[in-house]
C-alpha positions in Angstrom: 5.1 -11.8 46.1 1.5 -12.0 46.5 -0.8 -13.0 44.0 -2.0 -9.6 43.4 1.2 -8.1 43.1 2.3 -10.9 41.0 -0.8 -9.6 38.5 -0.2 -6.1 38.5 2.9 -6.8 38.1 2.0 -8.9 34.5 -0.4 -6.4 34.1 2.4 -3.4 33.6 3.7 -1.9 30.1 7.1 -3.3 28.7 9.5 0.2 29.2 10.8 0.7 25.5 14.6 0.2 25.4 14.2 2.0 22.2 11.1 4.0 20.0 11.2 0.1 17.7 9.7 -1.6 20.8 7.2 0.8 20.3 4.7 -1.3 18.8 2.9 0.9 15.8 3.5 1.6 11.9 5.2 4.5 12.0 8.0 3.6 9.5 11.9 5.6 9.7 10.5 7.6 5.9 8.0 8.6 7.9 9.7 9.5 10.9 12.5 11.8 9.0 9.6 13.2 7.8 8.1 14.9 11.0 11.4 15.9 12.2 12.4 17.8 8.9 9.0 19.4 9.1 8.9 20.3 12.9 12.5 20.9 12.0 12.4 23.2 9.3 8.8 25.6 10.8 12.3 25.8 14.3 14.4 26.9 12.4 12.6 29.6 10.5 11.4 30.7 13.7 8.1 29.3 13.8 6.0 28.3 16.7 2.7 26.8 17.6 0.5 23.8 18.8 0.9 19.7 18.3 -1.6 18.1 17.1 -1.6 14.0 17.0 -5.9 12.6 16.3 -4.7 9.2 17.3 -3.0 8.2 18.5 -2.2 4.2 19.9 0.6 2.7 22.0 2.8 6.9 21.0 5.1 5.6 17.9 4.2 8.9 16.7 4.2 10.9 19.4 7.2 10.6 20.9 8.7 11.7 18.0 6.1 14.5 17.6 6.4 15.8 21.3 10.9 15.7 21.2 10.1 18.7 19.4 7.7 21.0 21.4 9.6 24.7 21.9 8.9 26.5 25.0 5.6 28.1 25.3 3.7 24.9 23.1 1.4 22.7 24.3 0.8 19.2 22.2 -2.7 17.6 22.8 -2.8 14.3 22.0 -6.7 12.8 21.5 -7.3 9.1 21.7 -10.1 6.7 22.2 -7.8 4.5 23.9 -9.4 2.4 26.5 -12.8 4.1 26.1 -15.5 2.8 24.5 -16.1 4.3 20.9 -18.7 6.3 19.9 -21.1 4.3 17.7 -21.1 1.4 16.5 -18.9 1.1 13.3 -16.1 2.4 15.5 -16.9 0.1 17.5 -16.0 -2.4 15.4 -13.6 -1.0 14.4 -12.0 -0.9 17.4 -12.6 -4.1 18.0 -10.8 -5.7 15.3 -7.1 -3.5 15.7 -6.7 -2.6 18.8 -8.4 -2.8 21.0 -6.3 -5.4 22.5 -3.5 -3.5 23.3 -4.4 -0.4 23.5 -4.9 1.5 26.9 -3.4 4.8 27.9 -1.6 3.4 30.4 0.8 1.4 27.9 0.5 5.4 26.0 2.3 6.9 28.4 4.3 5.0 29.8 5.9 4.9 25.7 5.7 8.2 25.6 7.8 9.0 29.0 10.4 7.0 28.0 11.3 8.8 25.3 9.8 12.8 26.6 10.0 14.5 30.3 6.8 15.3 30.7 3.2 13.7 29.0 0.9 15.7 26.5 -2.6 17.1 26.8 -4.2 13.5 26.6 -8.0 14.1 25.8 -9.6 10.6 26.0 -12.9 10.6 23.5 -13.0 10.6 20.3 -11.6 13.3 17.8 -15.3 15.0 16.8 -14.7 16.5 20.7 -12.2 18.6 19.3 -14.3 20.7 16.8 -17.0 23.2 17.9 -14.4 25.2 19.8 -12.2 22.9 22.0 -8.6 23.8 19.4 -7.8 27.3 19.3 -8.1 28.7 15.7 -4.7 29.2 13.4 -3.1 28.4 16.7 -1.3 25.3 15.5 1.8 24.5 13.5 1.8 20.7 12.7 -1.7 18.1 13.9 -1.3 14.3 12.8 -4.0 12.5 12.3 -4.1 8.5 12.0 -8.1 8.5 13.9 -10.9 6.3 12.8 -11.1 5.3 8.8 -14.8 5.6 8.3 -14.6 8.3 5.7 -17.4 11.0 7.5 -14.7 10.3 11.2 -12.3 11.6 8.6 -13.4 14.4 7.2 -14.8 15.4 10.1 -10.8 15.8 11.7 -9.8 17.4 8.2 -12.6 19.8 9.2 -10.6 20.7 12.7 -7.4 20.8 11.5 -8.8 23.3 8.7 -9.5 25.3 11.5 -6.7 24.9 14.6 -4.0 24.4 11.3 -1.9 28.8 11.0 -1.9 29.1 7.1 1.4 28.1 7.1 0.8 24.7 9.3 1.9 20.7 8.3 -1.4 18.5 8.1 -0.2 14.8 8.0 -2.7 12.6 6.6 -2.4 8.6 7.4 -3.9 5.6 5.2 -4.8 7.9 2.6 -4.7 4.2 -0.1 -4.4 1.6 1.4 -6.4 -0.9 0.1 -8.5 -1.5 3.4 -9.0 2.2 4.4 -10.8 3.7 1.4 -12.7 6.0 4.1 -9.4 8.2 4.4 -8.5 8.5 0.7 -12.1 9.9 -0.1 -12.5 12.4 3.0 -8.3 13.4 1.8 -9.1 14.1 -1.7 -12.0 15.6 -1.8 -10.4 18.3 0.8 -8.0 18.6 -2.0 -11.1 19.0 -4.4 -13.2 20.6 -3.2 -11.2 22.1 0.0 -8.6 24.0 -0.9 -6.1 21.4 1.2 -2.8 21.5 -0.9 -0.4 18.4 -0.8 3.1 19.5 -0.3 4.5 15.2 -0.5 3.6 12.0 -0.8 5.0 8.9 1.0 3.9 5.4 1.1 2.2 5.7 3.9 1.5 9.3 4.7 -0.5 12.6 2.4 1.4 15.9 4.0 -0.7 18.8 3.2 -1.4 22.5 3.9 -3.7 25.2 3.3 -1.3 27.6 2.6 2.4 27.4 0.1 3.6 24.3 -1.1 5.9 25.9 -2.7 8.5 26.4 -0.5 8.8 23.3 1.4 8.6 21.1 -2.2 11.6 23.2 -3.3 13.3 22.4 -0.1 12.6 19.1 -0.5 13.8 18.7 -4.2 17.2 20.1 -3.2 17.6 16.9 -1.8 17.5 14.6 -4.2 19.8 12.9 -4.7 20.9 13.1 -1.4 19.0 11.2 0.4 20.8 6.8 0.2 17.5 4.7 -0.6 15.2 7.2 -1.8 14.0 8.8 -5.0 12.2 12.1 -4.7 9.9 12.9 -7.8 7.2 15.7 -8.5 4.3 15.8 -10.6 1.3 17.1 -10.9 -2.4 15.9 -10.3 -5.5 17.9 -11.6 -3.6 21.0 -11.0 -1.2 20.3 -7.7 2.2 19.8 -7.6 3.0 16.9 -5.3 6.3 15.9 -4.3 6.8 12.0 -3.5 8.9 10.5 -1.9 9.8 6.2 -1.7 12.2 3.6 -1.2 13.8 1.6 1.0 14.7 3.4 4.2 17.5 1.3 4.8 20.6 3.0 7.0 18.1 5.8 8.4 19.7 7.3 11.0 17.8 6.1 14.7 15.8 7.8 17.6 17.9 8.0 19.9 17.6 5.6 22.5 14.9 6.0 25.9 15.7 7.2 29.3 15.5 3.4 30.0 18.0 1.9 27.6 21.5 1.7 29.9 19.4 -0.3 32.2 16.9 -2.5 29.9 20.6 -3.6 28.5 22.1 -4.4 32.0 19.4 -6.7 32.2 19.1 -7.6 29.0 22.8 -8.4 29.0 22.5 -10.1 32.6 20.1 -12.1 31.8 22.4 -13.2 28.8 25.0 -14.5 31.2 22.6 -16.3 33.6 20.9 -18.3 30.4 24.5 -19.0 28.8 25.4 -20.4 32.8 22.0 -22.3 33.3 23.2 -24.1 29.6 25.9 -24.3 30.8 25.2 -25.9 34.2 22.9 -27.7 31.9 25.6 -29.3 29.8 27.5 -30.3 32.5 24.7 -32.2 34.3 24.0 -34.2 31.0 27.8 -35.3 30.2 27.9 -36.9 34.0 25.0 -38.0 33.0 26.8 -39.4 30.4 29.6 -40.6 32.5 27.7 -42.1 35.5 25.6 -44.9 32.8 29.2 -45.1 31.0 30.7 -46.1 34.4 27.7 -48.6 35.7 28.1 -50.3 32.4 31.6 -51.4 32.8 30.9 -51.6 36.1 28.5 -54.5 35.0 30.2 -56.5 32.4 33.1 -56.5 34.6 31.0 -57.6 37.1 29.2 -60.2 35.1 32.4 -61.3 33.8 33.6 -62.0 38.1 30.1 -64.6 38.2 31.9 -67.7 38.7 29.3 -69.3 35.7 31.5 -67.6 33.2 34.8 -67.7 34.8 34.8 -71.6 34.4 33.7 -71.3 31.2 37.1 -68.2 30.4 39.1 -71.3 32.1 37.5 -74.2 30.4 38.9 -72.6 26.9 41.7 -71.8 27.8 42.3 -74.7 28.9 41.2 -77.3 26.0 42.4 -77.1 23.1 41.6 -75.1 20.2 39.7 -78.0 18.3 37.8 -78.8 21.5 36.5 -75.6 22.0 35.1 -75.0 18.0 33.8 -78.1 18.0 31.8 -77.7 21.3 30.9 -74.2 19.7 29.3 -75.7 16.6 27.5 -77.6 18.5 25.8 -75.0 20.4 24.3 -73.2 17.4 23.3 -76.0 16.3 
């Protein structure tokens, strides 16, 4: 292999075998809720486009894309490895994403689970405004791009225009200590811009500009049916919301990637090679130990056969024990 080919191979993103192999912060509890909301829309016969603002390496986009129906489009907007539009956004990227986030890695991960790529807009999410996306055409939008208040507030307004009347918007990091800008923009939209909460998890806010009650009642009906999860209802300034908390232990895994069988076979082959290599090294160590023991025995035997030692043993055998003991005491003295 040439140096250039080796370098290209080293830079090629690793293919995932399962969803957990894709780096990111998308937990099973939210994965199940994404499946639930999208599947609920599909069972009700609703169609509409899908969108994700901020995709990182594709962990949540893979799940959204798996619900794409005929005639629908899925738009993913992310800077990936492009330059940020302002210094503050650039600093945020440099701190969290710059070393790992590339469009190639996203595409590799996405295509491992889905047949074709979504429509990718490699640009700031602000480019989605100004009529670029069709009003009311979307049924589900996930916002997980910049954590800066001004950017999130703008993304929410894009979602407000783009969503159908009963569409669902999901906001990531609405309560994290290191993302106060997201919290400010989220609750501002609730109190000032008509966004109505449906359900909250530890990581994400699910809302709509339509009627949240049907989805809330369906969620509350599941109370006691989800292992390790607690579903509760409360009110915030007249807004009823559902809360889901608890562990995602025992959650059903997402389907495996198209590479799973091959990667599993390769991993099994590597494991067998490692076992064989360790057995070979152990045999080598045993052989070296046996060689050293044999050399030591031969050295001791040769020492015993030296003329001086033979003579000493012969004298010791011929002299009376009392004389032999006296000689030994004299030598020690």
